[in-house]
GUBA-821941 format. One record per residue (C-alpha): residue number from 1; x, y, z. Coordinates in steps of 0.001 Angstrom, whole numbers, plus 524288, in hexadecimal, padded with zeros to 5 digits. Layout:
<rs>
NUM, X, Y, Z
...
</rs>
This chain:
<rs>
1, A1A63, 53240, 53797
2, A18F1, 53ECA, 54167
3, A2038, 54ADA, 540CC
4, A2B2E, 54CE1, 54B00
5, A28C0, 558A2, 5540A
6, A349E, 55E33, 55847
7, A3181, 567C4, 564A6
8, A2503, 56939, 56142
9, A26B0, 56D0B, 55352
10, A229C, 562EC, 548FB
11, A2CAB, 55FFE, 53F11
12, A28A2, 55D95, 53248
13, A2877, 55101, 52C74
14, A2BB1, 555C5, 51E58
15, A2FB4, 55ED9, 5141B
16, A21CC, 5668D, 5115E
17, A21ED, 56F38, 5058D
18, A1512, 5778A, 50140
19, A13F7, 57FF8, 4F538
20, A11A8, 58CFA, 4FC58
21, A0C1F, 593CC, 4EF88
22, 9FFEA, 58B0C, 4EFC5
23, 9F32D, 58DDC, 4F02C
24, 9F096, 58658, 4FBB5
25, 9F45F, 583ED, 5077E
26, 9FB15, 575DE, 50AE6
27, 9F438, 57454, 5161E
28, 9EA1E, 57AF8, 51DD4
29, 9E4E8, 579E7, 52AF1
30, 9D8DE, 57C0A, 5319B
31, 9D934, 57FA6, 53F63
32, 9CC2B, 581EF, 547D4
33, 9CE8D, 586F9, 5566B
34, 9C1F6, 583F4, 55C09
35, 9BB0B, 58F20, 560E8
36, 9C3B1, 5994B, 55A6B
37, 9BC8C, 5A5D6, 55C3C
38, 9BD21, 5B005, 55105
39, 9BDCA, 5BB36, 55CC9
40, 9CA8C, 5B450, 56270
41, 9D3F6, 5B41D, 55847
42, 9D2BD, 5C340, 559C0
43, 9D47C, 5C33F, 56811
44, 9E0EC, 5CD78, 56AE1
45, 9E39C, 5C657, 578FF
46, 9E621, 5B81D, 57194
47, 9F2FC, 5B5F7, 56E2C
48, 9EF15, 5AC23, 56037
49, 9FDDF, 5AE92, 5589F
50, 9F9AD, 5A2D2, 55157
51, 9EDED, 5A5CD, 54BD1
52, 9EF12, 5B4FC, 54A8C
53, 9FB06, 5B0DA, 54242
54, 9F1F8, 5AA1E, 53794
55, 9E892, 5B50B, 53801
56, 9F527, 5BE8D, 5348D
57, 9F80C, 5B74B, 52965
58, 9EA03, 5B1E1, 523B9
59, 9DD4F, 5B35B, 525BC
60, 9D2A5, 5B36D, 52EB2
61, 9C3E9, 5B54A, 5311D
62, 9BC08, 5BEB8, 53ADC
63, 9B528, 5B3F9, 53DDF
64, 9B1B8, 5A4AB, 537F8
65, 9A3EC, 5A371, 53A5C
66, 99FED, 59468, 53E9C
67, 9953A, 58C37, 538FE
68, 98946, 5872C, 54234
69, 98A39, 5815B, 54C87
70, 99803, 588BE, 54FEB
71, 99BB4, 57CE5, 55663
72, 9A95F, 57456, 552B0
73, 9A579, 568A1, 54C81
74, 99C88, 56F85, 5427B
75, 9A57F, 57ADC, 540FA
76, 9B353, 5726B, 53D09
77, 9A9E1, 56A9D, 5355E
78, 9A57D, 57758, 52C59
79, 9B343, 57AF7, 52D56
80, 9B842, 570BC, 52574
81, 9AC47, 56FB3, 51BA1
82, 9A828, 57D36, 519F5
83, 99931, 57914, 51BF0
84, 98FFD, 57A88, 52689
85, 98A74, 56EE9, 52FFC
86, 97F17, 56EFB, 5267E
87, 988D7, 567FF, 51E05
88, 99380, 56299, 523A2
89, 98A2A, 55B6D, 52E6A
90, 99296, 55EC0, 53BC2
91, 9862D, 56628, 542DF
92, 98B1A, 567DF, 54F6C
93, 9943D, 56406, 55A0C
94, 989F8, 55B89, 55E44
95, 97DE0, 55652, 556BF
96, 973A0, 54B73, 55785
97, 9729C, 542A8, 54CBC
98, 9653F, 53EB7, 54A0F
99, 96886, 530FA, 542A4
100, 970BA, 52C70, 54EB3
101, 96717, 5321D, 558EE
102, 97492, 53693, 55E92
103, 97C8B, 54541, 560FD
104, 98881, 54552, 5591D
105, 99397, 54C2F, 55D46
106, 99DC6, 552F2, 554F8
107, 9A627, 5582A, 55D7D
108, 9AFC7, 54E82, 560BA
109, 9AE03, 54831, 55354
110, 9A609, 53D5A, 55B97
111, 99D23, 539F8, 54F4E
112, 9A309, 53526, 54256
113, 99680, 53D68, 53A9B
114, 99E05, 5426C, 52EE0
115, 99FC0, 55203, 529A7
116, 994C0, 55191, 51D84
117, 99C09, 55B94, 516BF
118, 9AAF8, 55D7F, 50F21
119, 9B546, 55F02, 5177C
120, 9C1E5, 5669E, 5155D
121, 9C828, 559B8, 51891
122, 9C08B, 55375, 50C16
123, 9C3A4, 55B2C, 5042B
124, 9D42D, 55AC9, 50769
125, 9D2C0, 54D45, 50710
126, 9CC7C, 54D7E, 4F9FE
127, 9D89C, 5562E, 4F4A3
128, 9E2C0, 54CAB, 4FA07
129, 9E607, 5553A, 506B4
130, 9E659, 5516C, 513A5
131, 9DEEB, 55651, 51FD5
132, 9E342, 5537C, 52E0F
133, 9D85B, 558CB, 53962
134, 9DE0E, 55932, 5475C
135, 9D0CF, 55BD7, 550B5
136, 9C7A2, 55EEC, 5464E
137, 9B969, 55C41, 54837
138, 9B2E7, 551D9, 53E20
139, 9BE43, 54C0A, 53A6B
140, 9BA65, 53E9C, 5416E
141, 9BE2E, 532CC, 537A4
142, 9BFF7, 53DA9, 52AC7
143, 9CA25, 53561, 521F3
144, 9CAAB, 542AD, 51BB2
145, 9D29D, 546DB, 5279E
146, 9E1DF, 540AD, 5261A
147, 9E6A6, 542CD, 532C9
148, 9DA34, 54459, 53D1A
149, 9D8C1, 547C5, 54A4A
150, 9CA3A, 54A61, 54C41
151, 9C5A5, 5530C, 55802
152, 9C194, 54976, 5610F
153, 9BD45, 549F7, 56EC6
154, 9C01D, 53A7D, 572A3
155, 9CD70, 535C9, 572A6
156, 9C6D5, 52821, 56ACC
157, 9C261, 530D7, 5603C
158, 9D02B, 5351A, 55EDE
159, 9D571, 52841, 55F26
160, 9CC66, 522D3, 55495
161, 9C984, 52D6D, 549F2
162, 9D713, 534D2, 54A8F
163, 9DFC8, 53108, 53F84
164, 9E7D4, 527B3, 54417
165, 9F4FE, 52AE2, 53CF8
166, 9F3C1, 53798, 54310
167, 9F04F, 533F6, 55119
168, 9FB57, 529E4, 55184
169, A056A, 534B3, 54C40
170, A0170, 53CC4, 55745
171, A00D1, 53433, 56151
172, A0F24, 52FA8, 55DEB
173, A13B0, 53D20, 55EE1
174, A0D05, 53BFC, 56D07
175, A044C, 54516, 56A92
176, 9F95C, 542BB, 575D4
177, 9ED6C, 53DD4, 56B7A
178, 9E878, 53565, 5768A
179, 9E3B5, 541C8, 57E12
180, 9DC37, 54814, 57185
181, 9D06E, 54336, 57619
182, 9D201, 547F7, 583F7
183, 9D913, 55548, 57F21
184, 9CBAC, 556F7, 5762B
185, 9C19C, 55412, 580A7
186, 9C5B6, 55DFA, 58A8C
187, 9C68D, 56C1C, 58989
188, 9D114, 57065, 5930B
189, 9DAB7, 5657A, 58A28
190, 9D6A9, 56BBB, 57E0A
191, 9E471, 572AF, 57D14
192, 9E965, 5652D, 57AD2
193, 9E04C, 560AC, 5724A
194, 9E2E7, 56B92, 5687C
195, 9F285, 56AAA, 56B31
196, 9F103, 55AC5, 56688
197, 9E947, 5600E, 55AEF
198, 9F496, 567FB, 55798
199, 9FE47, 55FD8, 55948
200, 9F744, 555CD, 55014
201, 9F634, 56020, 545B8
202, A0526, 56338, 545EB
203, A06C8, 55589, 54514
204, 9FED9, 55339, 53990
205, A0586, 55F2C, 53363
206, A141D, 55A46, 53522
207, A10A4, 54BEC, 52E96
208, A04E7, 54C1E, 526E9
209, A017B, 55ADB, 5224E
210, 9F2B8, 55BDE, 51EEF
211, 9EBC4, 565D3, 512B9
212, 9E3CA, 56780, 51E21
213, 9E45C, 56925, 52D46
214, 9D85A, 567F5, 5360F
215, 9DC22, 56D8D, 54579
216, 9D23B, 570C8, 54F2B
217, 9D544, 5760B, 55D26
218, 9CBCD, 57731, 567B4
219, 9D0EC, 57CAF, 57357
220, 9CB3D, 5890F, 57199
221, 9BDD1, 584A3, 56E7F
222, 9BF26, 57DD4, 57E1B
223, 9C3AB, 588D6, 5848E
224, 9B9B2, 59232, 57F56
225, 9AF37, 5864B, 5829E
226, 9B480, 58706, 590C3
227, 9B871, 5925D, 594A6
228, 9B172, 59E70, 58B05
229, 9B468, 5A3BD, 57E92
230, 9BD78, 5ADAF, 582BE
231, 9C3AD, 5A777, 58F42
232, 9D061, 5A8CB, 59400
233, 9D0AD, 596B6, 590BD
234, 9CC0F, 59953, 58199
235, 9D5E0, 5A4F4, 57FD6
236, 9E0F6, 59C15, 5834D
237, 9DC59, 591AE, 579F4
238, 9DC3B, 59A76, 56EA1
239, 9E86C, 59D30, 570D4
240, 9EDC7, 58DA1, 57251
241, 9E56A, 58D20, 56485
242, 9EE76, 59617, 5601D
243, 9FA96, 58F5F, 564B8
244, 9F6E3, 583C4, 55E0B
245, 9F4FC, 58939, 55210
246, A01DB, 59102, 552E8
247, A07F5, 58453, 55531
248, A00D5, 57E98, 548F8
249, A071C, 58AA4, 54104
250, A1421, 58734, 546E4
251, A1235, 579D4, 5419E
252, A0F5F, 57B95, 53542
253, A1A37, 584FF, 53442
254, A2402, 579F7, 53A63
255, A1E2E, 570F2, 52FC1
256, A210E, 57B56, 52458
257, A12D2, 57C74, 521AA
258, A0DDA, 5887F, 5279A
259, A0EA6, 59086, 519C2
260, A06F2, 5849D, 51304
261, 9FC10, 5848A, 51CEB
262, 9F0C0, 58BB0, 51DD3
263, 9E876, 58D19, 52C39
264, 9DA87, 58EB7, 5300D
265, 9D993, 59271, 53CD4
266, 9CB3A, 5948D, 5434A
267, 9BFF2, 59045, 54C3F
268, 9B55B, 587D7, 54B51
269, 9AD63, 592C5, 551B0
270, 9AC11, 59DEE, 55BAE
271, 9A75B, 59CBB, 56A39
272, 99E9E, 5A2EE, 57326
273, 99C8E, 5A43D, 5815B
274, 9915F, 59D0F, 58669
275, 98A17, 59D97, 5944D
276, 97C7F, 5981D, 59169
277, 978D2, 5883B, 58DA2
278, 96EE4, 5832E, 58887
279, 96E34, 57465, 58BED
280, 965C6, 570CD, 58026
281, 9628C, 56379, 582EC
282, 95EAE, 563E4, 590FF
283, 953A1, 56D66, 58A68
284, 94FE9, 562BC, 5829E
285, 94DC4, 55A40, 58EA1
286, 94548, 565EB, 592E2
287, 93E07, 563C5, 58610
288, 93C9F, 554C0, 587C8
289, 943E7, 55260, 57C77
290, 95091, 54B56, 581A2
291, 952BE, 54283, 58D69
292, 95D6A, 53EC3, 59591
293, 96062, 53193, 59CEC
294, 96533, 5315C, 5AAEF
295, 9716E, 532D0, 5A7DA
296, 96F58, 53FBC, 5A017
297, 970AC, 53933, 59337
298, 967A4, 53D38, 5876C
299, 95E4B, 5305F, 588D9
300, 95354, 535B9, 57E37
301, 9558C, 5425C, 57428
302, 948AD, 5472C, 56C51
303, 95082, 552F0, 56891
304, 95F24, 556F9, 56D4C
305, 967F6, 561F4, 56D15
306, 9778F, 5622E, 567C1
307, 97D45, 56DF1, 56DEA
308, 98884, 5734D, 565A6
309, 98D6B, 57F21, 56E0D
310, 985CE, 58B2B, 56AEC
311, 97E08, 581C7, 560C1
312, 974E4, 576EC, 56312
313, 96E98, 56DCA, 55979
314, 95F76, 568D1, 55F89
315, 959BE, 55D02, 55A03
316, 94BA1, 55658, 55AA5
317, 94D29, 54821, 55848
318, 943FF, 53E1F, 555D0
319, 93788, 53BE0, 55F45
320, 936A4, 549DA, 561AC
321, 92901, 552DF, 55D8D
322, 92950, 55AB0, 551E5
323, 92822, 566BD, 55900
324, 935A5, 56407, 56035
325, 93DF5, 56DFD, 558DD
326, 93646, 5782C, 5591A
327, 93424, 57670, 56785
328, 942BF, 575B4, 569F8
329, 94427, 58152, 56052
330, 93D43, 5888E, 56A4B
331, 943CB, 5839E, 5760B
332, 950DB, 5853F, 5721A
333, 94DCB, 59241, 56E4E
334, 948F3, 5976B, 57B18
335, 95607, 59659, 5800C
336, 95EA7, 5A2AD, 58277
337, 96940, 5A395, 577BC
338, 96362, 59922, 56D55
339, 96082, 599F9, 56059
340, 95884, 58F48, 55A51
341, 95AF5, 58A42, 54B52
342, 9518D, 5831E, 54409
343, 95370, 57BCB, 536B1
344, 950A6, 58A24, 53189
345, 95C53, 58E74, 53434
346, 96720, 581A9, 5334C
347, 96A89, 58664, 52668
348, 96F5B, 5929B, 52932
349, 975F3, 58D5B, 53477
350, 97D03, 583B0, 52B15
351, 97662, 578CD, 53165
352, 96F03, 56CDA, 52CAD
353, 96046, 56985, 52AE9
354, 95B45, 55FAB, 536C2
355, 95810, 552DA, 53046
356, 95668, 54548, 534BB
357, 96385, 5411E, 532EE
358, 96946, 54ED8, 535BB
359, 97112, 552F8, 5417B
360, 96C85, 56053, 54124
361, 962F9, 5645A, 54C2D
362, 9546A, 56878, 549F9
363, 9585E, 573F2, 55193
364, 963BE, 57BD0, 55488
365, 96848, 58587, 55F1B
366, 971B1, 59020, 55E3B
367, 9773C, 597A9, 56C49
368, 978B4, 5A559, 56DA7
369, 986DC, 5A97A, 57355
370, 9873A, 5A580, 58053
371, 97F5F, 59AF4, 57F6D
372, 9826B, 58AF4, 57ABF
373, 97A2D, 57D01, 57A38
374, 97DAE, 571CB, 58118
375, 976B3, 56429, 57E30
376, 97680, 55EC9, 58D4D
377, 96BA9, 557E4, 58FC1
378, 96C86, 55975, 59DBE
379, 97088, 562CD, 5AA03
380, 97AF0, 5598B, 5ADA1
381, 981EE, 558FC, 5A099
382, 982A7, 56507, 59EAA
383, 9886A, 567E6, 5AC2E
384, 992C1, 55F00, 5A8D3
385, 996D5, 564D3, 59AD8
386, 9A215, 56D25, 599BB
387, 99C5C, 57B68, 59C17
388, 99E57, 58460, 58F1B
389, 9A2E8, 59287, 58EE9
390, 9A0E0, 594D0, 581B1
391, 99BD2, 58D94, 57651
392, 999F2, 58DD2, 567D1
393, 9906A, 587A7, 55DAD
394, 98841, 59494, 55D29
395, 98539, 59B83, 55183
396, 98FD4, 59D89, 548B2
397, 98B09, 5ACA2, 546BA
398, 98EB5, 5AECF, 553E2
399, 99AC1, 5B7A2, 55189
400, 9A243, 5B0C8, 55E68
401, 9A026, 5A278, 55675
402, 9A896, 5A8CA, 54BA6
403, 9B7B3, 5A207, 54BEE
404, 9C48B, 5A569, 54942
405, 9C947, 5A22B, 53A6D
406, 9D7EA, 5A5FB, 536A2
407, 9DEC1, 5A125, 52934
408, 9ED0D, 5A0A2, 52484
409, 9F652, 59B8C, 51B2C
410, 9F7F5, 5962D, 50DBB
411, 9EBF3, 59B41, 505DE
412, 9E6DF, 5A42A, 51069
413, 9E5CB, 5B33C, 50D7E
414, 9EF5F, 5B953, 516FC
415, 9E781, 5C4D8, 51F8A
416, 9D919, 5C073, 51999
417, 9D054, 5C561, 52452
418, 9C27B, 5BF74, 5226B
419, 9B44A, 5C194, 52AE5
420, 9AC04, 5B937, 52F20
421, 9AF23, 5AC06, 52705
422, 9A5EB, 59E6A, 528CB
423, 9AA72, 5908F, 52D68
424, 9A605, 58CF6, 51FA4
425, 9B0BC, 593FF, 51935
426, 9BB84, 58B31, 5202B
427, 9BBE1, 57FD5, 5174F
428, 9B9BF, 5849F, 50AED
429, 9C5A0, 5904E, 50BD6
430, 9CDBD, 5838D, 513DD
431, 9C92B, 57BBF, 506A3
432, 9CDD7, 586CD, 4FD70
433, 9DA77, 586FD, 5062E
434, 9DC29, 577BB, 5043F
435, 9D87C, 57959, 4F5F4
436, 9CCC6, 5701B, 4F7FE
437, 9BEDF, 574B9, 4F847
438, 9B353, 57289, 4FE99
439, 9A94A, 57438, 4F3A7
440, 99DDB, 57309, 4FE05
441, 9A361, 57CAC, 50721
442, 997DF, 586D3, 50CF3
443, 9A2CC, 590DE, 50F6B
444, 9AB57, 598E7, 50851
445, 9BA2C, 59A61, 50505
446, 9BF55, 5A46E, 50DD3
447, 9C56D, 5AA0C, 50035
448, 9C920, 5B846, 50602
449, 9D15B, 5AF69, 51048
450, 9D9E3, 5A8E0, 504E6
451, 9E6B6, 5AD62, 4FE26
452, 9E38F, 5AE26, 4F064
453, 9EA07, 59FE6, 4EC26
454, 9DF97, 599BD, 4F4DB
455, 9D4DD, 5A177, 4F017
456, 9D7CD, 59FB6, 4E315
457, 9D7C4, 58F6F, 4E3C7
</rs>
């Protein structure tokens, strides 16, 4: 049964008692504000009371360095595993499966391809705890996320994969879950999607409090793509994200759980403004390595490029000459604002070696600041696509790609100020706060940000 809402306030479904002297928080919330740039957190012209309140009573990093490629689905998978894409297997928002001969769309959770590494939700379930995820990437069909609304774009996928009990409860409360797909697809409707995501989370907190809650807001990312990094629209979006955070904090207060809940709030990547686009599959057509039919659909691939914003995979497929890789290395390397990575660079970038059954490209491309890639195979397809004024996916070493990171609550040292941290540090730090272990994590526990009780556990 759902908890009643009285004038927008949640009433507790029953008494909850916590021992405030325990070493670990009773609950941990991981809130990803997609596209939250490190620099935006300190903008004095923006009113961000919720975010800055957490900074005052908790810890923050100067910048959070993402993994490569700096796009949403690989980044969020690294956040919950603490390992690079080479280990967890999510190599981009869009990749190519040599085994099936088809593109694989991780974005929108349109594939059932699993995460290949152990996750926070695996460890929480093994310890007898409960995880909830609302709009979190790569949670499609994951039984360990008990209350689960994955990040989709199609209403049919929401209806199929969202947790049945939760979905029915939200509908019973007359929350418009039948609009989740439409609000997820259209960038201008993103604020409605994020509002619905928060309302679903508030409901879960009231009726089935999880040990770990994963939340993902998207409007800031969408508005930076559409209008530019420092546009009025993007600045408005960040203020709105802060307001949603404030409502989440108020909900925890209303439920009597604020003092027992720790929050990590972060971006998954930064952003750069872009003014030059390279349409990679049109170049492959010029090289006679890709054909399209009369409708503009790809009919033959000897090579194919998967654009991921400021990064791309380039696949050399069966039937192409052995010299094709070097030919394309030279061809793409001649483009302005492009660095070509061969397999000799993949390991340092956290990517695997290409192999017959792998989704890893034979080459990878990195765009400079101001440039980005698409895979549109025809000029007509490119002209029909949305125009992006800003993008990400670029090298994580670019300062503009740094994300914001704030943490506060039980187990966190008040006033802790960190320099640059790695995205791979989030999962082992979260695991330490939850009292579980991620022994295979590549990152480190941010012990300098943890209170003594957590550091000694």
